[in-house]
Structures are given as C-alpha cells and as structure tokens.
C-alpha positions as a Markdown table, in Angstrom:
| # | Residue | x | y | z |
|---|---|---|---|---|
| 1 | Met | 36.2 | 36.6 | -72.4 |
| 2 | Lys | 35.6 | 33.4 | -74.3 |
| 3 | Lys | 37.4 | 31.5 | -71.6 |
| 4 | Ile | 35.3 | 33.1 | -68.9 |
| 5 | Leu | 32.1 | 32.3 | -70.9 |
| 6 | Ser | 33.3 | 28.7 | -71.2 |
| 7 | Ile | 33.8 | 28.4 | -67.5 |
| 8 | Leu | 30.4 | 29.9 | -66.8 |
| 9 | Leu | 28.8 | 27.6 | -69.3 |
| 10 | Ala | 30.5 | 24.6 | -67.7 |
| 11 | Ala | 29.4 | 25.7 | -64.2 |
| 12 | Leu | 25.8 | 26.1 | -65.5 |
| 13 | Met | 25.9 | 22.6 | -66.9 |
| 14 | Val | 27.0 | 21.3 | -63.6 |
| 15 | Val | 24.1 | 23.1 | -61.8 |
| 16 | Leu | 21.7 | 21.7 | -64.4 |
| 17 | Met | 23.0 | 18.2 | -63.9 |
| 18 | Leu | 22.5 | 18.3 | -60.1 |
| 19 | Pro | 18.8 | 17.4 | -60.1 |
| 20 | Thr | 19.6 | 14.5 | -62.4 |
| 21 | Ile | 22.2 | 13.2 | -60.0 |
| 22 | Ala | 19.9 | 13.5 | -57.1 |
| 23 | Phe | 17.1 | 11.8 | -59.0 |
| 24 | Ala | 19.4 | 8.8 | -59.7 |
| 25 | Asp | 19.9 | 8.4 | -56.0 |
| 26 | Glu | 16.2 | 8.7 | -55.3 |
| 27 | Thr | 15.4 | 5.9 | -57.8 |
| 28 | Leu | 17.2 | 3.4 | -55.6 |
| 29 | Gln | 14.3 | 1.1 | -54.5 |
| 30 | Gly | 13.6 | 1.2 | -50.8 |
| 31 | Asp | 15.9 | 4.2 | -50.1 |
| 32 | Thr | 13.3 | 6.3 | -48.2 |
| 33 | Asn | 16.1 | 8.3 | -46.5 |
| 34 | Lys | 17.4 | 9.3 | -50.0 |
| 35 | Asn | 21.1 | 8.8 | -49.1 |
| 36 | Gly | 21.9 | 6.4 | -51.9 |
| 37 | Thr | 21.9 | 3.3 | -49.6 |
| 38 | Val | 19.4 | 1.0 | -47.9 |
| 39 | Glu | 19.7 | 0.8 | -44.1 |
| 40 | Val | 19.6 | -2.8 | -42.8 |
| 41 | Tyr | 19.7 | -4.4 | -39.4 |
| 42 | Met | 21.5 | -7.8 | -39.5 |
| 43 | Thr | 21.6 | -10.3 | -36.6 |
| 44 | Ile | 23.3 | -13.7 | -36.8 |
| 45 | Ser | 23.1 | -16.6 | -34.4 |
| 46 | Glu | 23.9 | -20.3 | -34.6 |
| 47 | Gly | 22.9 | -23.7 | -33.2 |
| 48 | Met | 20.4 | -26.4 | -34.1 |
| 49 | Asp | 17.5 | -25.0 | -32.0 |
| 50 | Asn | 15.1 | -22.1 | -32.7 |
| 51 | Phe | 15.9 | -22.3 | -36.4 |
| 52 | Tyr | 13.5 | -19.7 | -37.6 |
| 53 | Met | 14.3 | -16.9 | -35.1 |
| 54 | Pro | 17.1 | -16.6 | -32.5 |
| 55 | Gln | 15.3 | -16.7 | -29.2 |
| 56 | Asn | 18.0 | -17.5 | -26.6 |
| 57 | Gly | 21.4 | -16.1 | -25.8 |
| 58 | Glu | 23.5 | -13.3 | -27.3 |
| 59 | Pro | 23.8 | -13.1 | -31.1 |
| 60 | Leu | 27.1 | -13.9 | -32.8 |
| 61 | Phe | 26.8 | -10.7 | -34.8 |
| 62 | His | 24.7 | -7.6 | -34.9 |
| 63 | Ala | 25.3 | -4.6 | -37.1 |
| 64 | Glu | 23.5 | -1.7 | -38.7 |
| 65 | Leu | 24.5 | -1.7 | -42.4 |
| 66 | Thr | 24.1 | 1.0 | -45.0 |
| 67 | Val | 24.1 | -1.2 | -48.1 |
| 68 | Pro | 24.6 | 0.4 | -51.6 |
| 69 | Tyr | 23.5 | -1.1 | -54.9 |
| 70 | Phe | 26.2 | -2.8 | -56.9 |
| 71 | Asp | 26.0 | -5.1 | -59.9 |
| 72 | Leu | 26.1 | -8.8 | -58.8 |
| 73 | Ala | 27.8 | -9.6 | -62.1 |
| 74 | Leu | 31.0 | -8.3 | -60.4 |
| 75 | Tyr | 30.7 | -11.5 | -58.3 |
| 76 | Gly | 29.6 | -13.8 | -61.0 |
| 77 | Leu | 26.1 | -14.0 | -59.5 |
| 78 | Glu | 24.0 | -12.9 | -62.4 |
| 79 | Ala | 21.6 | -15.8 | -61.8 |
| 80 | Tyr | 20.7 | -14.1 | -58.5 |
| 81 | Tyr | 19.5 | -10.8 | -60.1 |
| 82 | Tyr | 16.4 | -9.5 | -58.5 |
| 83 | Asn | 13.2 | -10.6 | -60.2 |
| 84 | Pro | 9.8 | -9.3 | -58.9 |
| 85 | Asp | 8.2 | -12.3 | -60.6 |
| 86 | Cys | 10.6 | -14.9 | -59.3 |
| 87 | Tyr | 7.9 | -16.8 | -57.5 |
| 88 | Ser | 5.0 | -16.5 | -60.0 |
| 89 | Gly | 5.5 | -19.9 | -61.5 |
| 90 | Ala | 6.3 | -23.5 | -60.5 |
| 91 | Val | 9.9 | -23.0 | -61.6 |
| 92 | Gln | 11.9 | -20.3 | -60.0 |
| 93 | Gln | 13.5 | -18.0 | -62.6 |
| 94 | Pro | 16.4 | -15.6 | -62.3 |
| 95 | Gly | 16.0 | -12.0 | -63.0 |
| 96 | Thr | 17.9 | -9.8 | -65.5 |
| 97 | Lys | 20.3 | -6.8 | -65.2 |
| 98 | Gln | 17.4 | -4.6 | -66.1 |
| 99 | Ser | 15.0 | -6.0 | -63.5 |
| 100 | Ala | 17.8 | -5.8 | -60.8 |
| 101 | Glu | 18.9 | -2.2 | -61.6 |
| 102 | Gly | 18.7 | -0.1 | -58.5 |
| 103 | Val | 17.4 | -2.8 | -56.2 |
| 104 | Val | 19.3 | -3.8 | -53.1 |
| 105 | Thr | 18.6 | -7.4 | -52.0 |
| 106 | Thr | 19.7 | -9.6 | -49.2 |
| 107 | Met | 22.3 | -10.9 | -51.5 |
| 108 | His | 23.9 | -7.5 | -51.5 |
| 109 | Ala | 23.7 | -7.3 | -47.7 |
| 110 | Phe | 25.4 | -10.7 | -47.2 |
| 111 | Ile | 28.3 | -9.8 | -49.6 |
| 112 | Tyr | 28.7 | -6.3 | -48.1 |
| 113 | Ala | 28.7 | -7.5 | -44.5 |
| 114 | Thr | 31.1 | -10.3 | -45.3 |
| 115 | Glu | 33.5 | -8.0 | -47.1 |
| 116 | Lys | 33.3 | -5.3 | -44.4 |
| 117 | Tyr | 33.3 | -7.3 | -41.2 |
| 118 | Met | 34.9 | -10.6 | -42.1 |
| 119 | Leu | 37.5 | -9.6 | -44.7 |
| 120 | Asp | 38.2 | -6.0 | -43.6 |
| 121 | Val | 38.0 | -5.0 | -47.3 |
| 122 | Pro | 38.9 | -1.3 | -47.7 |
| 123 | Ala | 35.9 | 1.1 | -48.0 |
| 124 | Lys | 36.9 | 2.0 | -51.6 |
| 125 | Asp | 36.7 | -1.7 | -52.6 |
| 126 | Leu | 33.4 | -2.6 | -51.0 |
| 127 | Gly | 30.9 | -3.9 | -53.5 |
| 128 | Lys | 33.5 | -3.9 | -56.3 |
| 129 | Gly | 34.1 | -7.7 | -56.6 |
| 130 | Arg | 37.8 | -7.4 | -56.0 |
| 131 | His | 38.1 | -9.9 | -53.2 |
| 132 | Asn | 36.0 | -12.8 | -54.5 |
| 133 | Glu | 38.4 | -15.6 | -53.7 |
| 134 | Glu | 38.4 | -14.7 | -50.0 |
| 135 | Leu | 34.7 | -13.9 | -50.1 |
| 136 | Phe | 33.6 | -17.3 | -51.3 |
| 137 | Glu | 35.5 | -19.0 | -48.5 |
| 138 | Trp | 32.9 | -17.4 | -46.2 |
| 139 | Val | 29.7 | -17.5 | -48.2 |
| 140 | Ser | 28.5 | -19.7 | -51.1 |
| 141 | Trp | 25.3 | -20.6 | -53.0 |
| 142 | Ser | 24.5 | -23.8 | -54.7 |
| 143 | Gln | 21.4 | -22.8 | -56.7 |
| 144 | Gly | 20.8 | -20.8 | -59.8 |
| 145 | Ala | 18.0 | -18.7 | -58.4 |
| 146 | Gly | 17.4 | -18.8 | -54.6 |
| 147 | Ser | 19.0 | -19.5 | -51.3 |
| 148 | Ser | 17.6 | -22.7 | -49.8 |
| 149 | Phe | 21.1 | -24.4 | -50.1 |
| 150 | Met | 23.6 | -21.9 | -48.7 |
| 151 | Lys | 26.7 | -21.9 | -46.6 |
| 152 | Phe | 27.2 | -18.6 | -44.7 |
| 153 | Trp | 30.0 | -17.7 | -42.3 |
| 154 | Asn | 30.9 | -21.4 | -41.7 |
| 155 | Gly | 27.4 | -22.4 | -41.0 |
| 156 | Ser | 24.6 | -23.9 | -43.1 |
| 157 | Thr | 21.4 | -21.9 | -43.3 |
| 158 | Asn | 18.0 | -21.1 | -44.8 |
| 159 | Leu | 17.6 | -17.4 | -44.5 |
| 160 | Asn | 14.9 | -15.9 | -42.4 |
| 161 | Tyr | 14.0 | -12.3 | -42.2 |
| 162 | Phe | 11.2 | -9.8 | -42.1 |
| 163 | Leu | 10.4 | -8.1 | -45.4 |
| 164 | Asp | 7.4 | -7.3 | -47.6 |
| 165 | Tyr | 6.8 | -10.5 | -49.4 |
| 166 | Met | 4.0 | -12.1 | -51.4 |
| 167 | Tyr | 3.4 | -14.4 | -48.4 |
| 168 | Pro | 3.9 | -12.0 | -45.5 |
| 169 | Tyr | 5.1 | -13.3 | -42.1 |
| 170 | Gly | 4.4 | -10.5 | -39.7 |
| 171 | Lys | 4.5 | -12.2 | -36.3 |
| 172 | Pro | 7.7 | -12.4 | -34.4 |
| 173 | Gly | 9.6 | -15.5 | -35.5 |
| 174 | Trp | 8.0 | -15.7 | -38.9 |
| 175 | Gly | 10.3 | -15.3 | -41.9 |
| 176 | Ser | 10.9 | -16.1 | -45.5 |
| 177 | Thr | 13.7 | -17.7 | -47.5 |
| 178 | Ser | 15.2 | -16.0 | -50.5 |
| 179 | Asp | 18.3 | -13.9 | -50.9 |
| 180 | Gln | 16.6 | -12.2 | -53.9 |
| 181 | Gln | 14.2 | -10.3 | -51.8 |
| 182 | Ala | 14.4 | -6.5 | -52.1 |
| 183 | Leu | 15.5 | -4.6 | -49.0 |
| 184 | His | 14.2 | -1.3 | -47.8 |
| 185 | Asp | 15.2 | 1.2 | -45.1 |
| 186 | Gly | 14.8 | -0.5 | -41.8 |
| 187 | Ser | 14.8 | -4.0 | -43.1 |
| 188 | Lys | 15.6 | -6.5 | -40.4 |
| 189 | Val | 17.6 | -9.6 | -41.4 |
| 190 | Asp | 17.7 | -12.3 | -38.7 |
| 191 | Ile | 19.9 | -15.2 | -39.8 |
| 192 | His | 20.3 | -18.4 | -37.9 |
| 193 | Leu | 23.2 | -20.7 | -38.8 |
| 194 | Ile | 22.9 | -24.5 | -38.6 |
| 195 | Val | 26.3 | -25.7 | -37.5 |
| 196 | Asp | 27.8 | -29.1 | -38.3 |
| 197 | Asp | 24.9 | -29.9 | -40.6 |
| 198 | Phe | 24.2 | -28.7 | -44.1 |
| 199 | Ala | 20.7 | -27.4 | -44.7 |
| 200 | Met | 19.5 | -29.4 | -47.7 |
| 201 | Gly | 16.4 | -27.5 | -48.7 |
| 202 | Ser | 13.4 | -26.1 | -47.0 |
| 203 | Ser | 10.8 | -28.4 | -45.5 |
| 204 | Tyr | 7.8 | -26.2 | -44.6 |
| 205 | Ser | 4.1 | -26.1 | -44.4 |
| 206 | Cys | 1.4 | -24.9 | -46.8 |
| 207 | Phe | -2.4 | -24.6 | -46.9 |
| 208 | Glu | -4.4 | -26.6 | -49.5 |
| 209 | Thr | -7.9 | -25.9 | -50.6 |
| 210 | Glu | -10.5 | -28.6 | -51.1 |
| 211 | Asp | -9.9 | -28.5 | -54.9 |
| 212 | Gly | -6.2 | -29.1 | -54.3 |
| 213 | Thr | -4.9 | -25.6 | -54.9 |
| 214 | Leu | -2.0 | -24.5 | -52.7 |
| 215 | Asp | -1.5 | -21.2 | -50.9 |
| 216 | Val | -4.2 | -19.1 | -52.6 |
| 217 | Gly | -8.0 | -19.1 | -52.7 |
| 218 | Glu | -11.1 | -17.0 | -53.3 |
| 219 | Ile | -14.6 | -16.9 | -51.9 |
| 220 | Thr | -17.6 | -14.5 | -51.8 |
| 221 | Glu | -18.9 | -12.8 | -48.7 |
| 222 | Gly | -21.1 | -15.1 | -46.7 |
| 223 | Glu | -19.2 | -18.2 | -47.9 |
| 224 | Glu | -16.7 | -20.3 | -46.0 |
| 225 | Ile | -13.5 | -22.0 | -47.0 |
| 226 | Thr | -12.0 | -25.2 | -45.6 |
| 227 | Leu | -8.2 | -25.4 | -45.7 |
| 228 | Thr | -5.9 | -28.4 | -45.0 |
| 229 | Leu | -2.6 | -27.6 | -43.4 |
| 230 | Gln | 0.0 | -29.8 | -45.1 |
| 231 | Arg | 3.7 | -30.6 | -44.8 |
| 232 | Ser | 5.4 | -29.7 | -48.0 |
| 233 | Leu | 8.8 | -29.8 | -49.5 |
| 234 | Thr | 10.5 | -27.7 | -52.2 |
| 235 | Ser | 12.6 | -30.0 | -54.3 |
| 236 | Tyr | 15.7 | -29.1 | -56.3 |
| 237 | Asp | 13.5 | -28.2 | -59.3 |
| 238 | Tyr | 11.1 | -26.1 | -57.1 |
| 239 | Asp | 8.2 | -28.5 | -57.6 |
| 240 | Val | 6.2 | -27.9 | -54.4 |
| 241 | Gln | 4.3 | -31.0 | -53.2 |
| 242 | Ala | 2.0 | -31.5 | -50.2 |
| 243 | Phe | 2.9 | -34.8 | -48.5 |
| 244 | Gly | 1.5 | -35.0 | -45.0 |
| 245 | Ala | -1.3 | -33.4 | -42.8 |
| 246 | Leu | -0.5 | -31.3 | -39.8 |
| 247 | Pro | -3.3 | -31.5 | -37.1 |
| 248 | Gly | -3.4 | -29.5 | -33.9 |
| 249 | Glu | -1.7 | -26.3 | -35.3 |
| 250 | Thr | -2.8 | -22.8 | -34.4 |
| 251 | Val | -3.8 | -20.7 | -37.4 |
| 252 | Tyr | -3.9 | -16.9 | -37.6 |
| 253 | Tyr | -5.1 | -14.3 | -40.2 |
| 254 | Ile | -4.8 | -10.6 | -40.8 |
| 255 | Ser | -6.3 | -8.3 | -43.5 |
| 256 | Ala | -3.9 | -7.0 | -46.1 |
| 257 | Glu | -4.9 | -3.5 | -45.1 |
| 258 | Asp | -4.0 | -4.1 | -41.5 |
| 259 | Tyr | -0.8 | -5.8 | -42.4 |
| 260 | Ala | 0.3 | -2.9 | -44.6 |
| 261 | Gly | -0.2 | -0.5 | -41.7 |
| 262 | Gln | 1.6 | -2.5 | -39.0 |
| 263 | Lys | 5.2 | -2.5 | -38.0 |
| 264 | Val | 7.4 | -5.5 | -37.9 |
| 265 | Gly | 6.6 | -7.7 | -34.9 |
| 266 | Ser | 3.1 | -6.3 | -34.5 |
| 267 | Ser | 0.6 | -8.7 | -32.9 |
| 268 | Ala | -2.3 | -7.6 | -35.1 |
| 269 | Trp | -3.0 | -11.1 | -36.3 |
| 270 | Thr | -6.3 | -12.8 | -35.2 |
| 271 | Glu | -6.3 | -16.4 | -34.0 |
| 272 | Ala | -8.7 | -18.4 | -36.2 |
| 273 | Gly | -8.4 | -21.7 | -34.2 |
| 274 | Thr | -6.5 | -24.9 | -34.6 |
| 275 | Thr | -6.5 | -27.5 | -37.3 |
| 276 | Asp | -8.6 | -30.6 | -36.4 |
| 277 | Glu | -7.5 | -34.2 | -36.4 |
| 278 | Glu | -7.6 | -34.2 | -40.2 |
| 279 | Ala | -5.5 | -31.0 | -40.2 |
| 280 | Lys | -8.5 | -29.0 | -41.5 |
| 281 | Ile | -9.7 | -25.6 | -40.5 |
| 282 | Thr | -12.8 | -23.6 | -41.8 |
| 283 | Leu | -12.8 | -19.9 | -42.1 |
| 284 | Ser | -16.1 | -18.0 | -42.4 |
| 285 | Gly | -17.7 | -14.6 | -41.6 |
| 286 | Leu | -15.0 | -12.5 | -43.2 |
| 287 | Glu | -15.8 | -9.2 | -44.9 |
| 288 | Ala | -14.7 | -8.5 | -48.4 |
| 289 | Gly | -11.0 | -7.9 | -48.7 |
| 290 | Val | -7.7 | -9.7 | -49.0 |
| 291 | Tyr | -6.4 | -11.7 | -46.0 |
| 292 | Tyr | -3.2 | -13.4 | -45.1 |
| 293 | Val | -3.7 | -16.7 | -43.3 |
| 294 | Ser | -0.7 | -18.4 | -41.6 |
| 295 | Cys | 0.7 | -20.5 | -38.9 |
| 296 | Thr | 3.9 | -20.3 | -37.0 |
| 297 | Gly | 7.2 | -22.0 | -38.0 |
| 298 | Asp | 9.0 | -24.8 | -36.3 |
| 299 | Ile | 6.0 | -27.2 | -36.7 |
| 300 | His | 6.4 | -30.4 | -34.7 |
| 301 | Gly | 9.9 | -29.5 | -33.7 |
| 302 | Ser | 11.5 | -29.5 | -37.2 |
| 303 | Ser | 14.5 | -27.2 | -37.2 |
| 304 | Glu | 14.1 | -26.5 | -40.9 |
| 305 | Arg | 10.4 | -25.9 | -41.1 |
| 306 | Gly | 9.1 | -22.4 | -41.8 |
| 307 | Pro | 5.6 | -21.0 | -41.4 |
| 308 | Ala | 2.7 | -21.7 | -43.7 |
| 309 | Ala | 1.1 | -18.8 | -45.7 |
| 310 | Phe | -2.1 | -18.5 | -47.6 |
| 311 | Ile | -3.6 | -15.5 | -49.5 |
| 312 | Leu | -7.4 | -15.5 | -49.3 |
| 313 | Thr | -9.5 | -13.1 | -51.3 |
| 314 | Val | -13.1 | -12.4 | -50.1 |
| 315 | Lys | -15.2 | -10.8 | -52.9 |
| 316 | Lys | -18.2 | -8.7 | -52.3 |
| 317 | Asp | -21.6 | -10.4 | -52.7 |
| 318 | Tyr | -23.2 | -8.8 | -55.8 |
| 319 | Ser | -26.1 | -11.2 | -55.9 |
| 320 | Asp | -28.3 | -8.2 | -55.5 |
| 321 | Gly | -26.8 | -6.2 | -58.4 |
| 322 | Leu | -24.1 | -6.0 | -61.0 |
| 323 | Pro | -21.0 | -3.8 | -60.1 |
| 324 | Gly | -21.6 | -0.4 | -61.7 |
| 325 | Asp | -25.2 | -1.1 | -62.6 |
| 326 | Val | -26.5 | 1.5 | -60.2 |
| 327 | Asp | -30.0 | 1.9 | -61.8 |
| 328 | Gly | -30.6 | -1.9 | -62.0 |
| 329 | Asp | -31.3 | -2.0 | -65.8 |
| 330 | Gly | -28.8 | -4.8 | -66.4 |
| 331 | Phe | -26.2 | -2.5 | -68.1 |
| 332 | Val | -23.4 | -0.3 | -67.0 |
| 333 | Thr | -23.7 | 3.1 | -68.7 |
| 334 | Ser | -22.8 | 6.8 | -68.2 |
| 335 | Met | -26.3 | 7.2 | -66.7 |
| 336 | Asp | -25.1 | 5.0 | -63.7 |
| 337 | Ala | -22.2 | 7.4 | -63.1 |
| 338 | Ser | -24.7 | 10.3 | -63.3 |
| 339 | Tyr | -26.9 | 8.7 | -60.6 |
| 340 | Val | -23.8 | 8.2 | -58.4 |
| 341 | Leu | -22.9 | 11.8 | -58.6 |
| 342 | Gln | -26.4 | 12.9 | -57.8 |
| 343 | Tyr | -26.4 | 10.5 | -54.8 |
| 344 | Val | -23.1 | 12.0 | -53.6 |
| 345 | Ala | -24.5 | 15.5 | -54.0 |
| 346 | Glu | -27.5 | 14.4 | -51.9 |
| 347 | Met | -30.0 | 15.2 | -54.6 |
| 348 | Gly | -32.5 | 12.6 | -53.3 |
| 349 | Val | -31.9 | 9.8 | -55.8 |
| 350 | Glu | -32.1 | 6.2 | -54.7 |
| 351 | Ile | -29.4 | 3.8 | -56.0 |
| 352 | Asn | -28.1 | 0.4 | -55.3 |
| 353 | Thr | -25.2 | 1.4 | -53.1 |
| 354 | Val | -23.6 | -2.1 | -53.2 |
| 355 | Ser | -23.4 | -1.9 | -57.0 |
| 356 | Ala | -22.2 | 1.7 | -56.8 |
| 357 | Asp | -19.2 | 1.0 | -54.6 |
| 358 | Val | -17.1 | -0.2 | -57.5 |
| 359 | Asp | -13.7 | 0.6 | -55.9 |
| 360 | Gly | -14.6 | -1.5 | -52.9 |
| 361 | Asp | -13.7 | 1.0 | -50.2 |
| 362 | Gly | -17.1 | 0.7 | -48.4 |
| 363 | Phe | -18.3 | 4.1 | -49.5 |
| 364 | Val | -20.1 | 5.7 | -52.5 |
| 365 | Thr | -18.1 | 8.6 | -53.7 |
| 366 | Ser | -17.4 | 10.6 | -56.9 |
| 367 | Met | -14.4 | 8.3 | -57.4 |
| 368 | Asp | -16.9 | 5.4 | -58.1 |
| 369 | Ala | -18.5 | 7.6 | -60.7 |
| 370 | Ser | -15.1 | 8.2 | -62.3 |
| 371 | Phe | -14.4 | 4.4 | -62.5 |
| 372 | Ile | -17.9 | 3.8 | -64.0 |
| 373 | Leu | -17.2 | 6.4 | -66.7 |
| 374 | Gln | -13.7 | 4.8 | -67.4 |
| 375 | Tyr | -15.4 | 1.4 | -67.7 |
| 376 | Val | -18.0 | 2.7 | -70.1 |
| 377 | Ala | -15.2 | 4.4 | -72.2 |
| 378 | Glu | -13.3 | 1.1 | -72.1 |
| 379 | Ile | -10.3 | 2.7 | -70.4 |
| 380 | Ile | -10.6 | 0.0 | -67.8 |
| 381 | Thr | -12.0 | -3.5 | -68.4 |
| 382 | Glu | -12.9 | -4.3 | -64.8 |
| 383 | Phe | -13.6 | -2.4 | -61.5 |
| 384 | Pro | -11.1 | -2.4 | -58.6 |
| 385 | Val | -13.6 | -4.3 | -56.5 |
C-alpha cells in the first residue's frame, strides 16, 4: 500500500509540475508560438553592391530556423550577452547572464545556423558549444559588445535585418547592425556578405538638431524643428561623431503608433521632402506623438552606409492649461478628477478638455480621472502625456 501511495504521490507531483514546465517555455522572450523556440527567416547573399539589402540574383542561402535559447558562455561569448540598455550610453556595454536569460538573439541564430547547415552538427549537440573549433573557422567577432567587425561564412559583413529596435527601419532595405538584438517569431534576418574586403566598421548617417544633439529631439505642437543630415562614423570606442553634411537626400517619417501596427516591409512612411544644399530639412505641422524620422541606406553609393534614424517627440500644447488642472485654478486636485467623471457622465459640466486628456489618447475618459487621482495621491509623479 505504501508503495502504491508513493507512486501516486510521485505522479501527482509530476502533474503539479507541468504548469511550471509550460510556464518556463512561455517565458522565452519572443516565443509567441509557445514552442520553446523563436522562428527566424535567414537569407544570405554576397558581393560588393546593394550592401544593405540583397536586391539582385538568388540568395546564397535561405532557411527557416527554429532557434532555441542557449547560454552564450558555452561559446566563450559572454561579452555578447543580450542587454536591453546596450545603446543607452556613448559606450556600448555588454549584458549579463541575468539580462540574457531566455532571450534569443541574432548571435544565437548565427551560431545555430552555422552548426546545423555548415558543420552538420548532430541535433543533440546543437547549441551545446561542443564544436567551437570548427565553428570559429566560419564565424568570428572582433568586438566585446557588438558586431560591426565580423567575419561570417567566409565573407565580411555588417549585419542588416528587420527587428523592433530603438531606431526602427521599417521600409524595405532598411536595417540595423547588432547581433545582440532580440529575435521574435517571424524575425527576418537578411545578411549581405562583403567578399574579398573586410568591413572595418559602420559608416552611416545621422540627424543632428540645431543645438548639436544627435538622433533625438522634442518640440511642442505648432513648433517646427530643423534637422541636418550628417555623415557619421562609429569608432572602435563607439564615439559617434558627425563629420559631413548630406544634401539632396529624401527623408521619411512615421508615427510610432503606425509603425507598431505595420508589418515588415510596409510602405506606411510619409515622405517629408529632401535635404537642401546645406543638408537641412524642416519638419512642422505634426500632431502630438512620437515619430521616427529616417532616410534610406546606401547614401551616395557607399556600400557600408546604413540608414539614418531620428526619434522626434511632439508634445501637446498646454499653453491654455496645466495637465490635470481641469477647473483652471492652477492646481491639480481630486476635484479635477471629479469634474472629469461628471464630464464623462454627461452631467453638463464644462472643463478644459486639453488639460483633462492626461493620458494623451485624444479623448477624455474615466481613465484620465484615474490618472489624476493617482497623481494627487503621489502614486505617479507625471502624467502619460
């Protein structure tokens, strides 16, 4: 009887553990299909032309990969651990084992594809770091935290692919360059190999504001902003410097909201015009929101130049009232939240609807009242708007 009870207890423990096992799979970042891997589409081409996106001829390689997570320490690549804040400062920093846990990156895809298709590594050994000597004959990195200087499958390359990124490149042919980027189901990795010539860093373009700030700016509704499109170069210590103007280039923009809802390759970007003879372009008339401003890659025929990218925040104009100060007394109090609720309930009260829309969605709702109450209670220190 005791033996039977022990078996039943063991079986019960297994059943109780099942949700935990399933949950572990579900915590793999980007695994929307919940199968414990990230599905990736990889295409590789070579040559010196059309650097940023293969345009002509058949690709050298195309495969659909189901890439699992594995610890990059198995390959001696701890410096390439995923780090969500990798690009937040002037100096690029590697991540940690904790920040990389459960995150499949392009680094994983390169290793996995090389082992599987170039080395014919047995399935049981994939992602286990057991064939490193052969692996590093096909792929190598020469930086501590990034991929600008990389040899891949007997070709030199800067890596270009479509992913969610702090500087999104959503038009066909636009990409980004870091093998630390997190993959998600459906990620498309387009790699172009430069043959017979090593890619010594990324020369690309950037937007500079009138006060000298690169790649980011902020204005209020009704204001305009003038940007200068510059050549730039990332040096070995990741110090980004603008060093030459780029006139006559077409500039595009898209709202962050529209970008989030589009599919890869969508043409939802709006043409803003071209940079003048001084490489300047002025943007105006934009409603409140966040916008991505960019131009295409391959500027002036450089085979190593990627697209420019600029994040523009347009704030609401609150010159007629303080956010949250619905009754206009100069203070934000619970009474303001009360007026918002009365307005939503159509009780006939008049309020400053601009000040009332504290979440910035363009409407006055009970959610705005909730945010005002949270602000009054010091649960939040600023409104979403």
